[in-house]
C-alpha positions as CSV (number, residue, x, y, z in Angstrom):
1,M,-8.7,-25.4,2.2
2,T,-12.1,-23.9,3.0
3,F,-14.1,-26.0,0.8
4,F,-13.3,-29.4,3.0
5,K,-14.0,-27.7,5.9
6,H,-17.3,-26.6,6.1
7,L,-19.5,-29.0,5.3
8,F,-21.8,-31.1,7.7
9,A,-23.8,-34.6,7.2
10,V,-27.4,-35.8,7.2
11,A,-27.9,-39.0,6.2
12,L,-30.9,-39.1,2.9
13,L,-32.9,-41.8,1.7
14,L,-34.3,-41.4,-2.1
15,V,-37.5,-43.0,-2.7
16,S,-40.2,-43.0,-4.8
17,C,-43.4,-40.8,-2.8
18,F,-43.7,-37.0,-4.1
19,T,-45.8,-35.7,-1.1
20,L,-44.8,-33.8,1.9
21,P,-46.7,-31.1,2.9
22,A,-46.2,-29.8,6.4
23,Q,-49.1,-30.6,7.9
24,E,-48.8,-28.8,11.3
25,V,-46.1,-26.0,12.9
26,I,-46.2,-26.2,16.9
27,Y,-44.2,-23.6,18.8
28,S,-43.1,-23.7,22.5
29,R,-43.1,-21.2,24.8
30,Y,-40.7,-18.5,24.6
31,D,-37.6,-17.9,27.3
32,K,-34.9,-15.0,27.4
33,F,-32.4,-15.7,24.8
34,D,-29.1,-13.4,23.6
35,Y,-27.7,-14.5,20.3
36,R,-24.7,-12.9,20.9
37,T,-23.5,-14.5,24.2
38,D,-26.0,-17.9,24.8
39,A,-25.9,-20.9,23.1
40,Y,-28.8,-23.4,21.7
41,S,-29.2,-26.6,20.1
42,V,-31.7,-29.4,20.1
43,V,-30.7,-32.3,21.2
44,G,-33.4,-34.8,20.0
45,M,-35.7,-37.7,21.5
46,C,-34.7,-39.6,24.7
47,G,-37.4,-41.5,26.8
48,G,-40.5,-40.5,24.3
49,K,-39.3,-36.8,24.9
50,L,-37.9,-33.8,23.1
51,F,-35.0,-32.7,24.6
52,T,-33.9,-29.2,23.9
53,Y,-30.7,-27.3,25.6
54,V,-30.3,-23.8,26.3
55,N,-26.9,-21.9,28.1
56,A,-27.9,-18.7,28.9
57,T,-27.1,-15.9,31.9
58,D,-29.4,-18.5,34.3
59,G,-27.1,-21.1,33.7
60,A,-27.0,-24.1,31.2
61,R,-30.1,-26.6,31.3
62,L,-32.2,-29.2,28.9
63,D,-35.8,-28.2,28.2
64,V,-37.8,-31.8,28.2
65,Y,-41.3,-31.3,25.9
66,D,-44.0,-33.3,25.0
67,D,-45.5,-33.6,21.6
68,A,-47.7,-30.5,22.2
69,M,-44.2,-28.6,22.9
70,T,-45.2,-28.2,26.6
71,K,-42.5,-27.9,28.9
72,T,-42.4,-30.7,31.0
73,A,-39.5,-30.1,32.4
74,T,-36.2,-28.0,33.2
75,V,-33.3,-29.9,34.5
76,M,-30.3,-27.5,35.2
77,L,-26.9,-28.7,34.3
78,D,-25.3,-27.7,37.5
79,F,-22.2,-30.3,37.1
80,F,-20.9,-28.1,33.8
81,P,-17.9,-25.9,35.0
82,Q,-18.2,-22.0,34.7
83,R,-16.9,-21.2,31.2
84,I,-17.9,-23.8,28.6
85,Y,-16.7,-23.9,25.4
86,H,-17.8,-26.8,23.2
87,V,-20.6,-28.9,24.1
88,R,-22.6,-32.0,22.0
89,F,-25.2,-34.0,22.7
90,V,-25.7,-37.7,21.7
91,P,-29.4,-39.2,22.1
92,Y,-30.4,-42.5,22.9
93,P,-34.0,-44.0,23.4
94,D,-32.8,-44.5,27.2
95,K,-30.3,-42.0,27.7
96,I,-27.9,-38.8,26.7
97,M,-24.2,-38.7,26.3
98,V,-22.8,-35.1,26.5
99,L,-19.4,-34.3,25.6
100,Y,-18.4,-30.9,26.4
101,Q,-15.0,-29.1,26.9
102,A,-14.4,-26.7,29.6
103,L,-12.1,-23.8,30.0
104,E,-10.1,-24.7,33.3
105,S,-7.2,-21.9,33.6
106,N,-5.0,-21.4,30.6
107,K,-6.0,-25.4,29.4
108,V,-9.2,-26.2,27.6
109,V,-10.8,-30.0,29.0
110,Q,-12.9,-32.4,27.2
111,Y,-15.3,-34.2,29.4
112,V,-18.1,-36.9,28.6
113,A,-20.8,-37.4,30.6
114,M,-23.8,-40.0,30.5
115,L,-27.3,-38.4,31.3
116,D,-30.7,-40.9,32.4
117,S,-33.5,-40.5,30.4
118,K,-34.7,-37.5,32.4
119,G,-31.6,-36.0,31.9
120,L,-30.3,-36.6,35.5
121,L,-26.4,-37.0,35.7
122,K,-25.8,-40.8,36.2
123,N,-22.1,-40.6,37.1
124,K,-19.3,-38.2,37.5
125,P,-18.2,-36.7,34.6
126,I,-14.9,-38.3,33.0
127,E,-12.6,-35.9,31.5
128,L,-10.8,-37.7,28.6
129,S,-7.9,-35.0,27.3
130,G,-6.7,-31.7,27.9
131,T,-4.5,-29.0,26.3
132,R,-2.9,-25.5,26.6
133,T,-4.5,-22.7,24.7
134,G,-1.7,-20.3,24.6
135,I,-1.4,-16.9,25.3
136,F,-4.7,-15.7,23.9
137,G,-6.7,-18.3,25.3
138,A,-9.3,-20.2,23.1
139,T,-8.8,-19.5,19.6
140,R,-10.4,-22.6,17.9
141,N,-12.2,-26.2,18.4
142,Y,-9.5,-28.0,19.9
143,F,-11.6,-31.3,20.3
144,S,-14.1,-32.4,17.6
145,I,-16.5,-35.2,17.5
146,A,-17.3,-37.7,14.5
147,I,-20.5,-40.5,15.5
148,S,-21.3,-43.8,14.0
149,E,-24.1,-44.5,12.1
150,N,-25.6,-47.1,14.8
151,K,-24.1,-44.6,17.9
152,K,-22.2,-47.5,19.1
153,W,-18.4,-45.1,18.5
154,V,-18.0,-42.0,19.4
155,L,-15.0,-40.5,18.1
156,V,-13.3,-37.4,20.0
157,Y,-10.2,-36.4,18.5
158,A,-7.8,-33.7,17.9
159,A,-5.9,-32.8,14.4
160,K,-3.5,-31.0,14.1
161,D,-1.7,-29.9,10.9
162,K,1.8,-29.5,10.7
163,K,4.2,-28.8,8.1
164,N,4.7,-32.0,6.4
165,G,2.4,-33.4,8.6
166,I,-1.2,-34.3,10.4
167,E,-1.0,-35.0,13.7
168,V,-4.2,-37.1,15.4
169,E,-4.7,-37.7,18.9
170,G,-7.7,-40.3,19.0
171,M,-10.1,-41.4,21.3
172,W,-12.8,-44.0,21.0
173,L,-15.9,-44.4,23.0
174,D,-18.9,-46.8,23.1
175,D,-22.6,-46.0,23.9
176,N,-22.0,-45.8,27.5
177,G,-19.3,-43.2,27.1
178,T,-16.4,-45.7,28.4
179,L,-12.9,-44.9,26.8
180,I,-12.6,-48.6,24.8
181,K,-9.6,-47.2,22.8
182,K,-6.8,-44.7,22.6
183,S,-4.3,-43.4,19.8
184,Y,-1.4,-41.0,18.6
185,A,-0.9,-41.5,15.0
186,R,1.3,-38.9,12.1
187,F,0.7,-38.8,8.5
188,E,4.0,-37.5,7.0
189,T,3.9,-36.2,3.1
190,E,6.3,-33.9,1.1
191,N,4.0,-31.0,0.9
192,V,2.3,-29.0,3.4
193,P,-1.1,-30.7,4.3
194,E,-4.7,-29.9,5.9
195,H,-7.4,-32.3,7.3
196,G,-10.7,-31.9,6.3
197,E,-13.8,-33.8,7.5
198,V,-13.6,-37.3,9.3
199,N,-16.3,-40.0,9.9
200,I,-16.4,-43.0,11.5
201,A,-17.7,-46.3,10.6
202,N,-20.0,-49.1,12.4
203,D,-17.0,-50.9,12.8
204,G,-15.0,-48.4,14.9
205,S,-13.0,-47.8,11.6
206,V,-12.1,-43.9,11.1
207,Y,-11.7,-41.9,7.5
208,M,-10.1,-38.6,7.7
209,A,-10.1,-36.8,4.4
210,A,-6.6,-34.9,4.0
211,F,-5.3,-32.7,1.1
212,T,-2.6,-30.6,-0.2
213,P,-3.7,-27.1,-1.0
214,I,-2.6,-25.3,-3.7
215,G,-2.9,-22.4,-5.5
216,A,-4.7,-18.6,-5.1
217,H,-7.8,-20.8,-4.5
218,D,-6.3,-23.0,-2.4
219,Y,-7.6,-25.8,-4.8
220,A,-6.4,-29.8,-3.9
221,D,-3.3,-31.2,-5.9
222,Q,-3.8,-34.3,-4.1
223,Y,-6.5,-36.0,-1.9
224,W,-6.3,-38.7,0.3
225,I,-8.3,-40.9,2.5
226,L,-6.6,-41.3,5.9
227,V,-7.8,-44.7,7.5
228,L,-7.2,-45.3,11.6
229,K,-8.6,-48.6,12.8
230,P,-9.4,-48.2,16.5
231,G,-6.3,-48.0,18.6
232,A,-3.9,-47.8,15.8
233,T,-0.4,-45.9,16.0
234,T,-0.3,-45.6,12.3
235,I,-2.3,-44.3,9.9
236,E,-3.0,-45.8,6.4
237,A,-3.1,-43.2,3.2
238,K,-5.0,-44.2,0.3
239,E,-4.6,-41.4,-2.6
240,M,-7.1,-40.6,-4.7
241,P,-6.0,-41.0,-8.1
242,L,-6.4,-37.0,-9.8
243,G,-3.9,-36.7,-12.7
244,E,-3.7,-33.6,-14.2
245,R,-6.9,-31.8,-12.4
246,F,-7.6,-30.1,-8.7
247,A,-9.7,-30.9,-6.2
248,T,-12.0,-28.3,-5.5
249,G,-14.0,-28.8,-2.9
250,G,-16.2,-32.6,-1.9
251,Y,-18.3,-34.3,0.7
252,S,-17.9,-38.0,2.3
253,R,-20.0,-40.8,3.6
254,I,-20.2,-44.1,4.4
255,D,-21.9,-47.1,3.3
256,N,-21.7,-49.4,7.0
257,V,-23.6,-52.1,4.7
258,N,-21.2,-52.4,1.5
259,G,-17.9,-51.5,3.1
260,K,-17.5,-48.5,0.9
261,V,-16.8,-44.8,1.6
262,Y,-18.6,-42.8,-1.4
263,F,-17.0,-39.0,-2.2
264,G,-18.5,-36.6,-4.3
265,G,-16.7,-33.1,-5.4
266,F,-15.8,-30.6,-7.8
267,Y,-13.1,-30.5,-10.1
268,S,-10.8,-27.8,-12.1
269,T,-8.6,-28.5,-14.7
270,A,-6.2,-25.4,-13.5
271,R,-4.9,-24.7,-10.2
272,N,-6.8,-20.9,-10.2
273,G,-9.0,-22.2,-13.1
274,R,-12.8,-22.2,-12.7
275,F,-14.9,-25.2,-11.8
276,N,-14.9,-27.8,-15.0
277,G,-17.5,-30.7,-13.3
278,F,-18.2,-33.5,-10.8
279,I,-15.6,-35.8,-9.2
280,Y,-17.4,-38.9,-8.0
281,A,-15.2,-42.3,-6.1
282,V,-15.5,-44.9,-4.1
283,Y,-13.2,-46.6,-2.1
284,D,-13.9,-49.7,-0.8
285,A,-12.6,-50.8,2.7
286,A,-12.2,-54.6,1.6
287,T,-8.9,-54.3,-0.9
288,G,-8.2,-51.1,0.6
289,S,-8.4,-48.9,-2.9
290,F,-10.5,-46.7,-4.9
291,T,-12.7,-48.9,-7.2
292,N,-14.1,-46.2,-9.4
293,T,-13.3,-42.7,-10.0
294,R,-15.4,-40.7,-12.4
295,F,-14.5,-36.9,-13.8
296,I,-17.4,-35.6,-15.4
297,P,-17.4,-32.3,-17.2
298,F,-20.4,-30.0,-16.5
299,D,-22.8,-30.2,-19.8
300,E,-24.7,-27.8,-21.7
301,G,-28.0,-29.2,-20.2
302,L,-26.8,-29.0,-17.3
303,V,-26.1,-24.9,-17.6
304,A,-29.2,-24.7,-19.3
305,D,-31.2,-26.0,-16.3
306,A,-29.1,-23.6,-14.2
307,G,-30.1,-20.3,-16.0
308,E,-28.9,-17.2,-17.5
309,K,-27.8,-15.7,-13.6
310,R,-26.1,-19.2,-13.0
311,K,-24.9,-19.6,-16.5
312,G,-20.8,-21.7,-16.3
313,Y,-20.1,-20.6,-13.0
314,F,-20.8,-23.4,-10.5
315,D,-17.4,-22.1,-8.4
316,K,-19.0,-21.0,-5.6
317,Y,-20.8,-24.5,-4.7
318,L,-20.2,-26.5,-2.0
319,V,-21.2,-30.0,-1.8
320,R,-23.7,-30.8,0.9
321,Q,-24.9,-34.5,0.4
322,I,-24.1,-37.4,-2.0
323,I,-26.8,-40.0,-2.7
324,V,-25.7,-43.9,-3.8
325,K,-28.3,-44.8,-5.8
326,N,-28.8,-49.0,-6.1
327,D,-28.0,-49.5,-9.9
328,G,-24.7,-47.5,-9.1
329,G,-25.4,-43.9,-9.8
330,F,-25.5,-41.3,-7.5
331,V,-27.4,-37.9,-6.5
332,L,-25.1,-34.6,-5.8
333,I,-26.7,-32.3,-3.9
334,A,-24.7,-28.4,-3.4
335,E,-25.6,-24.9,-2.7
336,E,-23.7,-21.7,-3.6
337,Q,-22.3,-20.1,-0.6
338,Y,-19.7,-17.6,-0.5
339,V,-18.9,-14.6,2.0
340,T,-17.6,-11.2,0.7
341,T,-16.6,-8.3,2.7
342,R,-16.2,-3.9,2.4
343,S,-15.4,-1.4,4.1
344,N,-18.6,1.1,3.9
345,F,-21.7,0.0,5.7
346,T,-25.6,0.1,3.8
347,P,-28.4,0.7,6.9
348,G,-31.3,-1.0,5.7
349,F,-30.2,-4.0,2.9
350,G,-30.7,-7.3,3.6
351,Y,-33.1,-8.6,5.9
352,Y,-30.8,-9.6,9.0
353,S,-28.2,-7.9,10.0
354,F,-26.1,-7.8,13.6
355,Y,-23.9,-4.8,12.2
356,S,-24.0,-2.0,14.1
357,P,-22.1,1.2,13.4
358,A,-19.9,0.5,16.7
359,M,-18.1,-2.5,15.1
360,N,-15.5,-2.8,12.8
361,S,-15.9,-0.9,9.9
362,S,-15.1,-3.6,7.8
363,V,-18.5,-5.8,7.0
364,R,-18.8,-9.1,6.5
365,E,-21.9,-10.4,4.1
366,F,-22.9,-13.7,3.7
367,H,-24.6,-15.5,0.8
368,Y,-26.6,-18.4,0.5
369,N,-28.4,-19.2,-2.8
370,D,-29.4,-22.0,-5.2
371,I,-29.7,-25.6,-4.3
372,M,-28.8,-27.9,-6.8
373,T,-29.1,-31.1,-6.9
374,V,-28.3,-33.7,-10.0
375,A,-28.8,-37.2,-10.9
376,Y,-26.4,-39.4,-12.3
377,N,-26.8,-42.9,-14.0
378,K,-24.2,-46.1,-13.2
379,D,-22.4,-44.6,-16.5
380,G,-22.0,-41.1,-15.4
381,N,-24.5,-39.8,-17.7
382,R,-26.7,-37.2,-16.3
383,E,-30.7,-38.2,-15.9
384,W,-31.7,-34.5,-14.3
385,S,-30.7,-31.7,-12.4
386,T,-33.0,-29.5,-10.6
387,F,-32.2,-25.8,-8.9
388,V,-34.3,-24.8,-6.0
389,P,-34.2,-21.1,-6.3
390,K,-33.6,-18.5,-3.4
391,Q,-30.9,-15.6,-2.1
392,Q,-30.3,-15.6,1.2
393,Y,-28.0,-12.3,2.3
394,S,-27.0,-11.3,5.6
395,Q,-24.9,-9.2,7.7
396,E,-22.3,-10.7,10.9
397,D,-24.7,-13.1,11.8
398,D,-22.6,-15.7,10.7
399,G,-25.4,-16.8,8.2
400,V,-27.2,-18.4,11.1
401,F,-30.7,-18.1,9.1
402,S,-29.5,-18.8,5.6
403,S,-29.0,-22.3,4.0
404,F,-31.7,-25.3,4.7
405,A,-32.7,-27.8,6.5
406,L,-32.5,-31.8,4.5
407,L,-35.8,-33.4,5.3
408,N,-36.3,-37.2,5.0
409,S,-39.9,-38.4,5.3
410,G,-39.3,-41.8,4.3
411,G,-40.4,-41.1,1.1
412,T,-39.6,-37.4,-0.2
413,L,-36.2,-35.5,-0.3
414,G,-37.0,-31.9,0.8
415,F,-35.3,-28.7,1.3
416,L,-36.5,-26.3,4.3
417,Y,-35.3,-22.7,4.1
418,N,-36.0,-19.1,4.6
419,D,-36.9,-17.2,1.6
420,F,-36.1,-13.6,2.8
421,D,-35.1,-9.9,1.3
422,A,-35.2,-6.5,2.9
423,N,-38.7,-6.5,4.1
424,H,-40.4,-9.9,5.1
425,S,-39.2,-13.7,5.6
426,R,-41.2,-16.8,5.5
427,I,-40.7,-20.6,5.7
428,Q,-40.8,-22.8,2.2
429,L,-40.3,-26.6,1.5
430,A,-39.1,-27.4,-1.3
431,T,-40.0,-31.0,-2.6
432,L,-38.2,-33.3,-4.9
433,S,-39.3,-36.6,-6.4
434,P,-36.7,-39.5,-7.5
435,E,-37.1,-37.7,-11.1
436,G,-36.2,-34.4,-10.0
437,K,-39.2,-32.9,-10.3
438,M,-39.8,-29.7,-8.1
439,E,-42.8,-28.6,-6.0
440,V,-42.4,-25.7,-3.4
441,H,-44.8,-25.5,-0.3
442,P,-45.1,-22.7,2.0
443,V,-44.8,-23.8,5.6
444,P,-47.6,-22.4,7.7
445,A,-45.5,-20.4,10.1
446,E,-47.7,-18.3,12.1
447,G,-48.0,-17.8,15.4
448,N,-45.4,-16.8,18.3
449,D,-45.2,-13.9,17.0
450,F,-43.8,-15.0,13.5
451,P,-40.3,-15.5,15.0
452,D,-37.4,-15.9,12.8
453,W,-36.5,-19.3,12.1
454,L,-33.3,-21.2,12.0
455,P,-33.5,-23.8,9.4
456,K,-29.4,-24.8,9.1
457,S,-29.6,-25.7,13.0
458,A,-32.9,-28.0,12.8
459,K,-32.8,-31.6,14.2
460,Q,-35.2,-34.2,12.5
461,V,-36.5,-36.4,15.7
462,S,-38.2,-38.8,13.7
463,S,-39.2,-40.0,10.3
464,R,-42.0,-37.0,10.0
465,V,-41.0,-34.7,12.7
466,M,-38.4,-32.1,12.4
467,V,-37.9,-29.6,15.0
468,V,-36.3,-26.0,14.6
469,P,-34.9,-22.8,16.7
470,C,-36.8,-20.2,16.2
471,F,-35.5,-16.3,17.7
472,Q,-38.1,-13.2,18.5
473,K,-36.1,-10.5,19.9
474,R,-34.2,-11.8,23.2
475,Q,-36.3,-14.6,23.0
476,I,-35.8,-18.0,21.9
477,C,-38.3,-20.6,21.4
478,F,-38.9,-24.0,19.6
479,A,-40.6,-25.0,16.5
480,R,-41.9,-28.7,15.9
481,I,-43.0,-29.7,12.5
482,Q,-45.0,-32.9,11.9
483,F,-45.1,-34.0,8.1
């Protein structure tokens, strides 16, 4: 079910201050880079330095920067096998955990390695698990990663959707990369289920979304939270009561302090119908049950705030975040996002395009539009709703320049995004107060010959610093934003 599979989680707070202008943008120097073949990511802070990752034709490496974005060191990851399939870094104050998948013959092998505060390998990498790829080679992400909020637990897992069941292989690591627990478990149901997002709590408990898609749009007529304790071989399935409704998309987050899992999403009253409202549910780990499940219809005020161009149509929105307020209310953040295809190509339409006539005649078009933020009180009454207007269109690039980055300054909820059309691009920062008041500030992104920013790949590395990858022709650099 597509709605549940393309979600990402960033922990945010909503507090009272309403000032978050971008004060300074500093770029690193350019390095050679080919978007189609090379890989990159912002690792984060370790030992007081910023680390970034690039895997290009000259090999995989970590680049180390100071606060002025001057490169102070380059560490070659020469222990990586020649063919790397997927890499994930977990930074700590004095070390970095790196989890990577390697293609070895007809197998994908999952490894873990620990680096010191300088990015140097501490011990020999450890093989965690492996699986055969099949006759067509590597075609998917065979192992996935979930990290607890305190980073004390790292889960490496493989989940397979089978007929009438979901098989889960889980490996629990501590913050030194040591394998602590390992288990295999299976969830069975009468219908054909699929799994969604996976979260791990600070006590090591795993919460996996599961659902049974139905109808032309793959709405869910059943939804569960699957609970798997460290090393357990039995899955506890907790079903959310949907009644006669269908879940059409959602997002979950863990409250480690109060031992709860919050769910926010959309619902429809028909298996192939339009979205009719929001779902808000609370699962209590102590009682093992859903203690609060609400279905809140869209009201006329929300529709009016959406504007005439979106009037009554929320069907293409995906939930990106849910924020629980101290009074029992919540704030839900969603973005309109969809993909279309067509068989003819119109040159020059859309600012970013990776299409060429030599490619398949079927062109994928990526659309990322308005951001919706809506707040409800503890009684389920809407307090306010705000729409950040944007229209982002691109071709054959997986929307890499589109969507937005969520900012938490300890004071303001912010959205960093590209504002582009067929002729130009600029970086915008929209800020929201706790009362829903919006301000939009242009980000002073001049310098480095105006590279193209990738906010969706950005990472907040401290309370007021975010690092964003940037492309310029066949080069890459990183922008450090001080708020």
